[in-house]
N, C-alpha and C positions, 0 to 999 in steps of 0.2 A: 587503389584509385577510388577516392568516393565519389560517387555521383554525384550531378549538379542540378538538384532542384529547383528552376528557377522560380514556383511557384506550383500549391495543391492542384490548383486546375490546368495546370498547364498536363501532369501527368494525370488526371480524371481524364481528359479531353483523350489523351492517348489512350486510356485502356475503360474505355466507357462504364458505368456502372449497370450489371443488370439490373431486372424488375426487382425490386426490393417486395413486391406482391408475390416472384416467383420463390425467392431466397428467402421470405419469412414459412413459406407453407411447406418448401421442403424441410427444413428445420423444424418445425413444430410438430414435422410430421415423424422424424427419429426423436426428437425427447420426447416426444408420451409414447412413447414405447422405453427409452432409457429405461435401464433396472437400478441405476446409481444413485448414493449416496455423496454428492458432492464435498467433501471435508478440504476449505481453505488453509491451508497453516499461517499462517500472518506473520511475517517478520516484525513488521509496527503496526502501527493501528488506519493509518490509511488506504489499506487494500478495500475497504467498502465503501471509495469513491463510489462507486457507480452501480450498486445496487439498495434495496428499502428492504423492509417487513421480513429483514435472515434477525438471523440472532449471531451473537459473537462471548465466546466463551473464551474464560482470562486464566482457567489453569484446563488441565489434561488429563485429573483423573479419571480410572475407567466407570465411577460410578457416573461423572459429568459426562461422559463421550455418552456412556448409556442413554442418558437422558437424548440427549442432542442426536444419537440417530434416530431416537423416536419421536422428536418433532414431523410432523405435518409435513412440515418443507422441506423438498429435498434439497435441502444445500443450507453449509452453518460453517462458522467462519472458528476457528484457535487462534487467540494472536499470543503467541512464541517469544515476540520481542527482541527475534534474535539477533535483530541490525550492532545492539546495546549489550552484547554476546563474544566475549573470546571463543575462538574458533572450538575448544576444548570442550565449553559450556554448550555450546550448539549443537555439536558432535551429539551428545550424552542425550541434553534436554528432544531431539531431533530418535536417537532410538525411544525414548522412552513414549512419545507422542503416536509411533508408526504400531508401536505393541498395541496402547490401549484400541489404536485406532479398528486395527486389526480383532482382540478382542471384544469389542462392542459391533461392529461387524457382522462377526461368528453368533452372538446371542438377539439380536435380530435381526437372520438371516437377510444381511443386503448387502451389498457390493460397494467399497468404497471405492472413489474418482481421486484421486489425491492428486492439488495444487500447492504449492510451495507458488505462494505471492512475494514476489518483490520487487523492488526498488525499480521505477521505468527509468529511469538513465540508468538504468543496471549496476547500482551498489548491494553492496549484499554480502553473502557469506555463498558465493555460487564458484567453484561447483559441489562446496561440502555439503551444504546443508540436500541434496536432491541423492547426494550418491550414498549416505548415509539410509535414505529410505531406503531405496532401491536395494540395496545390503540387507538394512533388515528386512524387507520386505521378502526376497528369497530364503534368510536365514527362518522366517515364521510360518514360513508356507510353502518350501519346497518349489516356490513357484518362479518366474524372471519376470522382469519388463524389457519389454523391447526397444522401446526406447523412449528417450523426454523430448519430448515439446520446448518450444521456447517463445514466445509472441510478447514481448513488451512494449507493444500498439499502445496506445492509449489519451483520446484525441481530445480528452479533459483537459490534459497536460499537456499536451500540444508534443507526443509524439507518437512519429510514423517511422515504419521501416519499410525501405524500396530499393531494390536492387539490392538487398540483403542488409544496403545501410539504415545505420538507427538513426534517426535525426531527432532534433527539439526543438521548437519553431523559441525563440524570443523577441522579443522588437525587430532586431536584424531581420530577422527571416531565419528558413532552416540553416542550422548547424549541427554539421555531424558529430553524436554525440564523444567520443576521442576528442572534442578538442572544444569542450565543456567544462566549465569549473569543477563538474559534480567528476567529471573523468577523473581530476585532480586528487581523490580527495582522500585524507591524509592515510585509514584502514582500508578503505577497497578501490581503489585508482586503479586505473587500465588506458591502455595506448589507441589499444583497435575500435575503428563504428561500425566495421563491417562484419556481421553478428557468427557471420563464419570463422573472422580470424581471432574476435574476441573471442570464442568458445575455444580455439586454438593455445591461445596466452593463456587460459583462467584456469588450462586443465596442464598447463606447462607439458603442448604436445600430443597429451594420452591421445587426443579426438582431431582431428588435422581438419584444414580450415579443405582440404579435396574434398577429404569424405563427410562432409556435414549437407543432410536431404535437406533443397528449397524449395521452400512453397512460394512460387512466383507470381505476382499481379496479372500476368497475362490469363493462365489457370483457372485462377481468383474470379476474376471481370468474367470470363467464357463461364462458370461452372462447370466444370472438369468433374465432379464430382468421381467419376469411376480414373479419372488420372490418377489424382490426388492420392484417392483410395491405394491404387495402385502403389503408390510411393512410400504408401504407409505400411502396407505391408509387407514390403522390401526394406523395412531398417529390422535390425535385428542387435545384438551383441549391448544394449542401453545405449545407440549410439543416435544422432542429435539432430534434431531436426530445426526449423527458421520458420517461419511465417513472414510474411510481406503482409502489411498492411496501411492503407492509407482512409480506411472504411469501417464500419461497422461489415457494415456489408458484405467483405471480403471476411470477416472475424465467421460471421455464419457460415459461411459456403464450407469454411476450412470444415467450422465445426460438423457440419454436416456429413461430408465427409469421413471425419474423425469418426464418426460415431457409427456407420457405414463400415468401415475396418475396425473396430472396439466390437462391435457386433460377429465378423468373423475371427475371433478370439485376441486380437492386438491387445498387445495392453502396453499401457503408457503411463508415464511422470510426466509432470507440468510445470513449469519456471516459467511465468506468467506476470506483465501486470493484472490491471484490475480492469480493465478493457473485458478479456478473454470472461474471467471469472459470472458478469453477467450476460453473458451468451451461454455459455454452456449451465449455468443456474435457470436461464430460462426466465431471467425479467425485466419485463415491461418497463418502458419507461414513466415518468413523472414528473409533475412540476416542479419546481426549485417551492423550495419550502418557504413559508413563511412567518412574519414575526410574531402572529396568535395562534402559531400550532410549538412556537418554541418558547414564549415567553409564557408565565403564568400571571395571571390577576394578584398574586399580593404582595406583601410588602413591597413600597416601591424601592428596593436595594439596589446600589448598583454592581451591575455588571461585571467582571477579570479575565481580563486577557493574556494571558502568558506567552512570552517569546523566546524563547530556543536556540531556535535553527539559527547557524550565525552566516550561511548563503546568502548573497549579494539580495535575490528576491524576496528575501523577507526583510534584508535592509530596506528596500526601497519600500516595500509596501507600507513598514512600521512608520516610516516619513510620510506619507500619507496618511495614513489614521491617525497621526500627531496634527494633522488640520484641521480636527475634527475638534471642535470648542467643551464640546462636553465628555471627555477623551484628558482625565490625568496620567501621566509616566511615572514610573517609578525604574531607573536603573541599578539594575541589581550587579556589581563586580563579579564575576565569576571567577576572574585575575587573581581576587585572592585566595583563591584555593590552597595554594602553596604555604598559606602561610593560618593556619588551622586556626588561631583563638581572634584573629579581624575574621573569617572568613566567616564563624560563627558568629561574632555582632553581626556582621551586612544584614546573614538570613535574618536576625531577629528582630532590623532596623527595618526590612519591608516589609516582613508581614504587619510592624505594628502600622505599616501608613496604608496597608490593602486595611487589614478591619474598619479604621477608623473612615478610608473613603466610602467600601463597601456600603459602611450602616447610616453614611449620609447621604446615598443615593449618589453616588458618584464612581462612575467606572470607569476603573484600573489597569493601564497596562506596566505589566513586569518585565522588564525586555531587557537582556545581560548584556553587554557591552560590545559594543558591533564590532571592536578587533578582537580577533578568534585567537584562543590563546594555544601557543605551539610550543611543542616543548624543544623541540630541532635534538631527540634523542634519536632518533631512528630505533625508536622501536613504536610496532603497529599497537600492540597491547596496552603499549605506555598511554599514547596517544586514546584510548580507547577507555581507558583507564582512567582519565582521568574529566574526558568528558561523561562517565558512569556517575565521577561524584558530584559534575556541576548538576545532570539531568537530580537526584537524588537532593541537592537542594535546597530546586527548586520545586522538585515537589514537594518538599516537605513546607513549603511555604503558606498551597491546596492543603495538607492532610492536614498542618495547625488552624486555620483559618475554622473561626467560633460564629461567622456571620453568613448565611448563604447569598450567597451572591444570585443576579436576575438568571445570570448565563457566565457561561463560562465558555471559553476560545481558549483552545492550545497551539500554540504553533512549534511542528515542530517533531519529525516523530518519533521520537525516544521521548522527547519532553513527554506529547502527547499521551504514553505508552506509560508512563510511570507515574502520569499525573493521575491516571485513568486506573491503572493496577492498586499501586500505595498510594496517593494521595488520597484519592474516594475512594479508594476498594472495590471497585467495581468486579462482581464475579460473572457477573451475566447481563447482557446489555443489548437492546434492540437496535435494530440500523431504521432511524427516519428516515433516512434520503437525502438528496443532497442543499448542503444553504447556498450554493454556488456551483457550478461544472468541479467534477473533482472533489468539492469542501462537503465529508459526509457529516450530520448528525448520530450519535448519538441517545435513548436516553438512558439513562442506570438505571439499575435493578433498585429495591427495596431495599439489599442489603448495605447498599453506598454509604456515605458519609453525606451524600443531600440528595434523597430519593427521587427517584422522577426530573431530576435536572435535565437539560438540553443542555449534550454536551457536544462542545463543535472541533473537531479536530481536521484542523487546518495544516498540512501538506507543509514543509520547507523549501519543495523544488517547485508547484503548483501555484498559479494564480494568477489575475494582471496584477496591474503595478495598485489600478483601486479599489481590487476585490475584496481586502480585508474595510477598507472604508468603509464598502457598500454593507456589508455583512454589519459592521458595528453599529452604521447610522440607523441602516434598518429597524436590530434590535433594543435600540435605544429611544427611539422612536416615541413619541407620547401617542400616536393616534390607534 
């Protein structure tokens, strides 16, 4: 049974926040002596929603990871894009990645702390990815992982956990995650909003809800570092730990206790949203990015927005975006994927319009038909295969461009990943920061199709209705 949250403010009043200065001081002390190289495996490019000044790598070859481990900053991201993979492909990729991580760690003498960054609305290959990581680490090192920490908290996107129930904030208030459209995902759907029950559901009963350790808001707000540490010290056998959080302060208190437990020898893997990566990576706050930081003063070409996400939030944001007179829409009929010849012609048509518009200084938005194409075959793999074919087509629109846009925005996780790696050919990017809360920007590398381009990665399930319109209005401003 879900707990009713009347408002975040009401719960905050029930559990007053501790002194932020005290919380920050305790965390800084632990981070200062932390020996870990934080390695974030991101199942789509949106996991950098809270960080800046860190590198994102799009391959995981041994030489690549060796360079990454030698960076000055103690954190980097590997974009796996595994949310678009089949289960078999995901397992194979994660086995390779962890082997190469361990090899780079041995070569540099560093200790990796591995985070599997997943969707804050609980979609993705869970528990497969962390199971593969745990098993491969055991095979390669002879050691074991004591537990797995789950933290889907992500306030920039309106994701909160209280009483072990995970909530999604929308215009109507906080909704239990299991009652949202995200829970009805054709590939990664679920029923439970209680994270303990969700774990039992996703692991087919291998980890019963009653055995899941819960870190509650009361002990976090009381800064009970010793009590939380004792709970973590009692976790064995890859046991599961759920962390409640309504504020970054909660994650910082937990991270301090976690580092104390790890200093005593405990070993954990992590399945988290983007908030935890910011905290454990010691990333401070910075202001939102401005137009001057993103758009250069070169030829006055138009920008390009590509929207592949089909969720209602994206549709609402596109409707607001099209209110801007300086934006020209092009509807891409992805339903033609079932008719190969017509589909090829449709791709060529869209590319031709984009080329002409961008060269004339017109910012263009390419948007798939808002009706999702459902095969209704009963096969999750078939649904995923079709979605990948559509994403490949959308990606080709970018890869075949001959005119450099002033900026590029991709809407949707799979869409943004494929455009980055396949369309733009990015091997390494630097995260500049965020243009709106939870909406990150890459500066793409010299090896890419458009070196130095500002690439805005806009998750499908994030942002207010006005956010896409606000971003594009700012980037197309002549001031």
